[in-house]
N, C-alpha and C positions, 0 to 999 in steps of 0.2 A: 211418464206414462207407465202404467203397471203391466207386467208381463202377462198377468191373468187376462188382460184384454184380448190376448191372442190365443186363448185356450178354447178347445172344443173337444167333443167326444169322438174319437176315431176308433170305431170297432175294428178288431183285428181282421175280421172277414173282409173289410174294405181295402186292405192292403194287398196290392197285386203281388203275387209270388212268382209269376212267370210272365215273360213277354208274350204278346199275341203272335200268332203265326205270321201275320202280315203287319209290318211296322205301321203303315199309315191307316190301318183299320181301327186304330184307337179312337175312342169318342172324343169330341171336342165341344166343350161347353162355351158358347159364344155369349159374352156379356154385353148387353146394350147399356152403355153408361148414360145415354140421354133419355131413352124411353123407359128404362127400368126393366125391360124384359130379358129373357134368355132364349137361346136357340140351341137345340141339340143337333149337332152336326158330327162329322167325322174328320179326322186329320186330313184325309184325302180331299176334303172340301176347302182346304186352306187357300188355294189359288183364287177361289171365288171371293174370298174375304179381302184380298189384296187389291191395290189400285195401281194403275200405271203411274210411275214416278216414285213409288215406295222403294225404300231400301231395306232389305231383310238382312240381318246380321247374325252370323252363326259362330259359335265357339268351336274351333276345329281341334282342340286339344284331344289327345289320346290318353286312355287310362293306362298307367304303368302296371306291370305285374309286381305290385309293391309289397305284397305280403310274402314274407320268407319264414318258413318253418325250420327253426334251427334248434340246437341243443348246446348245453354247457358240456365241456369235456367230461364232467362227472355224470352226465346223463340227463339232467333236468331239461325239459323242453322250454324253449323260449321263442316267442313270436316277435319278429321285427317287422314293423309296418313303416316303410319309408314314406316320409312326407314331402320334403323338398331339400335340395342341396343348399348349403350355406352360400351366401352371396360372395364371400371372399375365398371360397374353396369348394369347387364342385365335386370333390371327392370326399367331403365330409357332409353328412346329411343330418337333418333333424328327423327323428323317427319316434314312433310309439313302440315301447318295449314292454312286453307282458310276460311274466310278472316282473315289473321294473325293480321292485324292492329286493329281489333276490339276485340282482345282477349289479354288483358294485362297479364303480368306475375302474376301467382297465381290464374288465372281464373279456375273455375271448369266446367266440361261439363257433361251432362247427356245423356241418350239414346234418340234417335230421337223421339220415341213415344211408348206408351203402357207399360211403366215401371215406377214403383214408388221406384226403388232401390236407388235413390239418385245419387250423383256424382259418375262417374266412372273414369274420367281422370282429372288430374291437368296439366295445361299448364304453363311451367316455362320459362326459359331463351329464349331470342330472339337471334338467330344465324345469322339473315339476310337472305334475299332472300326467305322469307316465312318459313324458317326452324326454328323449336323450339325444346326445350327439353320438353318431356312429361313423366308423371309417373302415376301409378294407384292411384286413390283416396281411394281405399279400399284394401281388401285382394286379390282380383282377379288380377293376373298378366296381363300385356298388351298382352302377347302372347295368354293367355287363352281367354282374351276378344276378340281379333281378330278372333280366331278360332270359337268363339260362335256367334259373331255378325258382323264380317267384311265380305267384299266381295273382290274377286280377281280383282285387277284393270286391266283394259285394257288400252292400250295406247290411248292418246287423238285423234289420227288420225283415230281410229276405232270408228265410230259413230253408228254402228248397234249392237244390242244385239246378243249374240250367245246362241243357245239353250242348249249347253252342255259346262259348264265352264271347264271341263276337257280337252277340245281341246286347252286350253291355258296352259296346262301342258304337259311335255314330258311323255312318257310311262314309263321311267326309273327314274322319279323324286323321291327323297327321302325326305331329311330334308327341311322343309319349312323355307327358309331364304332369299328369293329374293322378290323384288317388281315388277319384270318384268321377263318374260320367256326368257331362252336362245333359241331364236326362230329357229335357224337352227335345233335344236333337235326335234322340233315339227313335223318334217316330218317322224320320225322313227316309225316303228311298231316293235312288237316283232319278226315277221317273217323277217323283213329287218335286224334286228340285228343278227339273226341267220344266214342269208345268208352272211352277212359280215364275220362272224366267219368261215363259211364253205369255204370261199375263201382263207383261210390261214391267215387271219388278226386277230390280237389280239385286243380285246376291253377292254379299261380301263377307269376309271372314276376319276373325281376330283370334287371339289366344288368351285365355285366363286359365292358369294352372289350378285346378280345383284342389284345395287342400283343407287343412283343419279349419280355416275361417268359414268355409261354407257349411260344414256339418257339425261344427262344435256347438253344443247346446248352450242356450242362455241360462245362466245360473243365478242371476240377480233379479230381484223383484222389480226394480226400476230399470227399464230397458236403456235409459240414458247412461247407465253405469256399465253397460256391456262392453267388454274389451274384445274387439274384433281382431282375430289373428290375420296377419298379412298374407296376401297371395300375389304371385307374379302375374303380370299381364303384358300383352303387346298388341297394339292396334296399328296395323300397316297404314302407311300414308294414303294408299289408294282407298282403303275403307273410310278413313277419316274425311277425305275429300268428297267421297260419295255421300257421307252423312251431311256435309255442308250443302252439297247441291240439292239434296232432298229438302232440307230446311228452307233454302232460298227459293225453291220453285214449288212449294206447296205439297211436297210428298211427305210421307210419314217414315220415321225410323222405327222399324219393327224388330224387336229383339227376340231371338229364339232362346229363351231360358234366362234365369236370374243371373247366371254367371256372365252372360253377354251384357246384361244391364250394368253389372258392377264394373266391367271393364270400360264400357263407353262412358259411364258417368264419372269414373275415376280419371279417365283421360281429360275430360272437360274440366273437372275440379282442380286437377294438379297442373294442367297445361303440359303434361308429359304423355307421349304416346306409348311409352314403355317404362316399366318400373315395378314397384311393389306397392300394393294398396291395402290399407286397413279400413277403407270406407265402409261404414255401417249405415245403411239407408233405412230410416225410420220415419214415422209420420212427422210432417213439418219440413221434410227435406225439400229443397228447391230444385226441381227437375230441370236438367239442362239439355238432354239429348233424346231420350227414348219416348216415343209417342204411343206405341202399342207393344203388347207383350203376349207371347205364347209361352205357357209354363205348365208344368205338371202340378198336381195337388200336393201340398206340403204338410209336414208334421206340425202338430200343435206346438206353440211356444218356441218356434224356430226362427232364426234370423231371416230365413227365406219368406216365411209367412209375414213377418214384420215388414219386410220390403214390399210384399204384395199389398199390405195395408196402407203403406205410404203411397203406392201407385194408384190404387183404386178406391181408397177410402173405406168407409164402413161396409160397403157393398160386398167386400170379400166374404163376410159372414153369410149373407144371403146366397151368394154363389156356392159356398161350401155346403150349406144346408140343402140346397137344391141338388147338388152333386151326390151327396150321401143318400138323399131320399130317392134318387133315380138310379142308384146302382153304379155310379161312376167308380172306377178303380183308382186308388190313391198311390202316391209315391213313385219310385223310380221306374217300375214297369207298368205304371198305371196310365190313366187317360190324361187329357190336357184341357186347358182353357185358353181362350183368346179374349183379350180385353184391351180397350183403348183407355188412356188417361182422360178423365172427364174434362180436365182443365187444359188439355193439350192444345196449344196454339202454335202456328207457324211464325217464327221470328227470323229476321234476316240478320246474319252476321253476329249471332250470339256465341258461336262456338269458339273456344280458345284454340290457339295453335293453328290458325287458319293457313299458315304457310308451312305446316308440317313440323 
């Protein structure tokens, strides 16, 4: 399948630059997969779209202050954008280094200004595409360095500063392990979470560390040749068992965001509740877990849009055309949509790893 199939014209004015004053005031485009219609609602209406017995799953990852503004001892500025720790050494990280070509292996970096502490980071192997292996130059771990001196990175299409960095965190975020927010979750408030539970819905959590795999662009014409970068995930046994109960008793598994989808489908595909996944979901994928999805509106030609196309078929284009025509706001700080899989059926005992 050709990448151009997932192209559309996204006017810059449609890209939300700031979050709304109230998280759940965002608009929610509800897609009727059976009747073919659309309904314009708000995120605050989500509990009315849920059913008793549904299981809503949230990605509780927190965004790292992953962007470090550093400099070479000679004065040149260098940005280090931490991506993820290496699996065999949590104090060596994969990172994007800019400008990478001017930082040979073995280079040391110091704080941008106002510090005489000496080198803080050593830049090692070149992994290509600006990716490098970095490690601490002293006793301070990279994670501690990021927490002390880093900043939470906003996507490059957001060109305005936000007054409250916490608006790029979900209210239920826990462990800092991601370099981008699971943006569908940004719409939730504590009151909305409580209202969802009051509707008879179970809320459960998992973690997928959002990294290069989620936002890396597709650069091949044939999407079957796309190389998906791996991301770490963890699905608690309690969440997995709740998913099974919903399937067995006619409830739906409702994923909040594409990262939640990826974690759940990875667990079912690999029979592992924790690990690293390079699962790339594209049209033709055999769905195993997720029945309904709440998600923001995505970039053209992105892996997230390809996943949406796999989930709802060609109707994604109708939904996006309606959203653009009716002033919906796109991307991280934008509005959202709610859609069920047209082919979603309840099956008993299909989930792998039923004993945890």
